[in-house]
C-alpha positions as CSV (number, residue, x, y, z in Angstrom):
1,M,18.9,-5.9,14.0
2,D,22.3,-6.4,12.6
3,S,24.6,-3.3,12.7
4,Q,25.2,-3.7,9.0
5,S,21.6,-3.9,8.1
6,K,19.9,-1.0,6.2
7,I,16.4,0.4,6.1
8,T,15.5,-0.2,2.6
9,V,12.7,0.8,0.3
10,M,12.2,-1.8,-2.3
11,I,10.2,-0.7,-5.3
12,Q,9.0,-3.6,-7.5
13,A,8.4,-2.7,-11.1
14,R,8.4,-4.3,-14.5
15,T,7.3,-3.2,-18.0
16,G,5.3,-6.4,-18.8
17,S,2.0,-5.7,-17.0
18,K,-0.8,-7.7,-18.8
19,R,-3.5,-5.2,-18.2
20,F,-1.6,-2.1,-19.1
21,P,1.8,-2.9,-20.7
22,K,4.6,-0.4,-20.0
23,K,2.4,1.6,-17.6
24,V,5.5,2.3,-15.5
25,L,7.0,4.3,-18.4
26,A,3.8,6.3,-19.1
27,K,4.6,10.0,-19.0
28,I,3.2,12.2,-16.1
29,E,4.4,15.8,-16.4
30,N,7.1,14.7,-18.9
31,K,8.6,12.1,-16.5
32,P,8.0,8.3,-16.6
33,L,5.5,7.1,-13.9
34,I,8.3,5.1,-12.2
35,W,10.4,8.3,-11.9
36,H,7.8,9.8,-9.7
37,V,7.6,6.8,-7.5
38,I,11.4,6.8,-7.0
39,E,11.6,10.5,-6.3
40,R,8.9,10.3,-3.8
41,M,10.6,7.5,-2.0
42,K,14.0,9.3,-1.9
43,R,12.2,11.8,0.3
44,V,11.4,9.4,3.1
45,K,13.7,10.3,6.0
46,G,15.5,7.6,7.9
47,V,15.8,5.3,4.8
48,E,19.4,4.2,3.8
49,W,18.7,2.4,0.5
50,V,16.1,2.9,-2.2
51,V,16.3,-0.1,-4.6
52,L,14.4,-0.6,-7.8
53,A,13.8,-4.4,-7.9
54,T,12.9,-5.5,-11.5
55,T,13.3,-8.6,-13.7
56,R,16.2,-10.0,-15.7
57,R,14.2,-9.4,-19.0
58,K,15.7,-7.3,-21.6
59,N,12.5,-5.1,-21.8
60,D,13.1,-4.1,-18.2
61,E,16.7,-2.7,-18.6
62,I,15.1,0.7,-19.3
63,L,14.0,0.8,-15.7
64,L,17.5,0.0,-14.5
65,K,18.6,3.0,-16.4
66,I,15.9,5.3,-14.9
67,A,16.7,4.1,-11.4
68,R,20.5,4.7,-11.9
69,D,19.8,8.2,-13.4
70,C,17.8,8.9,-10.2
71,G,20.8,7.8,-8.1
72,I,19.3,4.7,-6.5
73,M,20.3,1.1,-6.3
74,T,19.0,-1.6,-8.7
75,F,18.4,-5.3,-8.6
76,K,17.3,-7.9,-11.2
77,G,15.5,-11.0,-10.2
78,D,12.7,-13.4,-10.9
79,T,9.8,-12.3,-13.1
80,H,6.9,-14.1,-11.5
81,D,8.3,-15.3,-8.2
82,V,8.4,-11.7,-6.8
83,L,8.7,-13.1,-3.2
84,N,12.2,-14.6,-4.2
85,R,13.1,-11.4,-6.0
86,Y,12.6,-9.5,-2.7
87,Y,14.4,-12.1,-0.7
88,Q,17.5,-12.2,-3.0
89,C,17.5,-8.4,-3.2
90,A,17.4,-8.1,0.7
91,L,20.3,-10.6,0.9
92,Q,22.3,-8.5,-1.6
93,Y,21.7,-5.2,0.2
94,D,21.5,-6.3,3.9
95,A,18.0,-4.8,4.0
96,D,16.3,-4.8,7.3
97,P,13.6,-3.7,7.6
98,I,12.1,-3.7,4.1
99,I,9.5,-1.2,3.0
100,R,7.6,-2.7,0.0
101,I,6.2,-0.2,-2.5
102,T,4.8,-1.1,-5.9
103,G,5.9,0.7,-9.0
104,D,2.4,1.6,-10.2
105,C,1.8,4.1,-7.3
106,P,2.9,7.6,-8.5
107,L,0.9,9.3,-5.7
108,I,2.6,7.3,-2.9
109,D,2.9,9.7,0.1
110,P,6.5,9.9,1.5
111,S,5.2,11.5,4.7
112,L,2.8,8.5,5.3
113,V,5.6,6.0,4.6
114,E,7.8,8.0,7.1
115,K,5.2,7.9,9.8
116,M,4.7,4.2,9.3
117,L,8.4,3.6,9.4
118,N,8.7,5.5,12.7
119,F,5.9,3.5,14.2
120,Y,7.5,0.2,13.0
121,M,11.0,1.2,14.5
122,K,9.4,2.0,17.8
123,N,7.4,-1.2,18.1
124,N,7.9,-4.9,18.0
125,Y,6.0,-6.1,15.0
126,D,6.9,-8.5,12.2
127,Y,4.7,-6.7,9.7
128,V,3.2,-3.2,9.6
129,T,0.8,-2.4,6.8
130,N,-2.0,0.0,5.8
131,I,-3.9,-2.5,3.6
132,S,-5.3,-5.0,6.1
133,P,-8.0,-3.8,5.8
134,P,-7.3,-0.6,3.8
135,T,-8.4,2.9,5.0
136,F,-6.1,4.9,2.8
137,P,-6.7,5.5,-1.0
138,D,-5.7,2.6,-3.2
139,G,-2.2,3.7,-4.4
140,L,-0.8,4.6,-0.9
141,D,-0.2,1.0,0.0
142,T,2.8,0.6,2.2
143,E,4.1,-2.6,3.9
144,I,7.1,-2.8,6.3
145,F,8.5,-6.1,7.5
146,S,11.7,-7.4,9.0
147,F,14.3,-9.5,7.1
148,K,13.5,-12.4,9.4
149,T,9.9,-12.3,8.3
150,L,10.8,-12.1,4.6
151,Q,13.1,-15.1,5.0
152,K,10.4,-17.1,6.8
153,I,7.7,-16.4,4.1
154,A,10.3,-17.0,1.3
155,H,10.8,-20.5,2.7
156,K,7.3,-21.3,3.7
157,A,5.1,-19.9,1.0
158,K,4.2,-22.4,-1.7
159,L,1.1,-21.2,-3.5
160,S,2.0,-19.2,-6.8
161,S,-0.3,-16.3,-5.7
162,D,1.8,-16.0,-2.5
163,R,5.1,-16.1,-4.5
164,E,3.8,-13.4,-6.9
165,H,2.2,-11.1,-4.3
166,V,5.0,-11.3,-1.7
167,T,3.1,-10.6,1.5
168,S,-0.1,-12.4,1.0
169,Y,1.2,-15.4,3.0
170,I,1.5,-13.1,6.1
171,R,-2.0,-11.9,5.9
172,N,-3.4,-15.4,5.1
173,H,-1.5,-16.8,8.2
174,P,-2.0,-14.1,10.9
175,N,-1.3,-16.5,13.8
176,E,2.3,-16.9,12.6
177,F,3.2,-13.3,12.8
178,R,2.9,-10.0,14.9
179,I,0.8,-7.8,12.5
180,F,-0.2,-4.2,12.9
181,N,-2.6,-2.4,10.6
182,Y,-2.0,1.3,10.4
183,E,-5.3,3.1,10.0
184,N,-6.4,6.4,8.7
185,K,-8.8,8.5,10.8
186,N,-11.3,8.5,7.8
187,D,-11.9,5.5,5.5
188,F,-10.8,6.7,2.1
189,S,-10.3,3.0,0.8
190,G,-12.9,3.7,-1.9
191,L,-10.6,6.2,-3.7
192,R,-8.4,4.9,-6.4
193,W,-5.0,6.6,-7.0
194,T,-3.0,3.6,-8.3
195,V,-2.4,3.0,-12.1
196,D,-3.6,-0.4,-13.5
197,E,-5.6,0.9,-16.4
198,K,-5.5,3.9,-18.8
199,R,-8.3,5.7,-17.0
200,D,-6.4,5.5,-13.9
201,L,-3.5,7.2,-15.6
202,K,-5.9,9.9,-16.9
203,L,-6.9,10.7,-13.3
204,V,-3.3,10.7,-11.9
205,R,-2.3,13.1,-14.8
206,I,-5.2,15.5,-13.9
207,I,-4.1,15.5,-10.2
208,Y,-0.4,16.3,-11.1
209,A,-1.6,19.0,-13.5
210,K,-3.7,20.7,-10.9
211,M,-0.8,20.4,-8.2
212,K,1.8,22.1,-10.4
213,P,4.5,23.3,-10.0
214,K,4.8,20.8,-7.1
215,I,5.6,17.2,-8.0
216,V,5.6,15.8,-4.5
217,F,2.5,16.5,-2.5
218,P,0.9,14.6,0.4
219,M,-2.6,12.9,0.5
220,E,-4.1,15.8,2.3
221,S,-3.4,18.2,-0.4
222,I,-4.9,15.8,-3.1
223,M,-8.0,15.5,-0.8
224,K,-8.4,19.2,-0.7
225,M,-8.1,19.5,-4.5
226,I,-10.6,16.7,-5.0
227,S,-13.1,18.3,-2.7
228,K,-13.1,21.3,-5.2
229,N,-13.2,19.1,-8.2
230,P,-15.2,16.0,-7.1
231,K,-16.2,15.1,-10.7
232,I,-12.7,13.9,-11.6
233,L,-13.3,10.8,-9.4
234,Q,-15.7,9.5,-11.9
235,I,-12.9,8.9,-14.4
236,N,-11.8,5.6,-12.8
237,T,-14.7,4.3,-10.8
238,G,-15.8,0.6,-10.7
239,I,-12.4,-1.0,-10.8
240,N,-11.8,-3.8,-8.2
241,R,-9.1,-2.8,-5.7
242,N,-7.3,-6.3,-5.7
243,E,-8.1,-7.4,-9.3
244,G,-4.5,-8.7,-9.8
245,Y,-4.5,-10.7,-6.6
246,L,-8.0,-12.2,-7.2
247,K,-6.9,-13.2,-10.8
248,S,-3.8,-15.0,-9.5
249,L,-5.9,-16.9,-6.9
250,K,-7.8,-18.4,-9.6
251,K,-4.7,-19.8,-11.3
252,D,-3.1,-20.9,-8.0
253,K,-0.7,-23.8,-8.0
254,I,1.8,-25.1,-5.5
255,K,5.4,-24.1,-6.3
């Protein structure tokens, strides 16, 4: 690794989600959803940069302001070619390795990200993830990869789904990469803590309200709270985990 390179969290976010427009601005405990993602990622020890990577669209300038107010870096790039957005952002910030977080995960667990980063730094993998297959709740998705890996996929990935979803090329070509899947002791992949729809937001708001005054709390604390209030999980059952990716597969075309 280059002596100039920086361990970097890149949070991708935009306001133009089709299923739930402006979801990243939805308020949770009087703060925008994206604010919570940023503040949680600022707690990950060992990270040198946290960057919000959004689009060049005027509607997304509000995200740049929130990021700057939180004291983190910003980047504007392609709207649909998110892979190129990551690659150009990594070039600008000398990012290596890159920790990929999506902006719709207000319950992302900094302690889990930190454990995965420590594992990545001690081992020789191109790509460390907890989604292949998932054993953590949806919404704790974390991916860590080297700049070299990002550069490789930025040049090789041709399908529009691989350009939009950044790392799908790696998982679809496992022979080309050294991949490690970081697993939880128990399979909690059926739990849904991400925000794609309004009922997801309703659940997350309830979790935050029950965890007050804390605004950052680990997965284990949420699990304890849910075990006492199991009915709240019915709020957002029946939504497919990879709905966005499956939709983009149907529209696939070569770039």
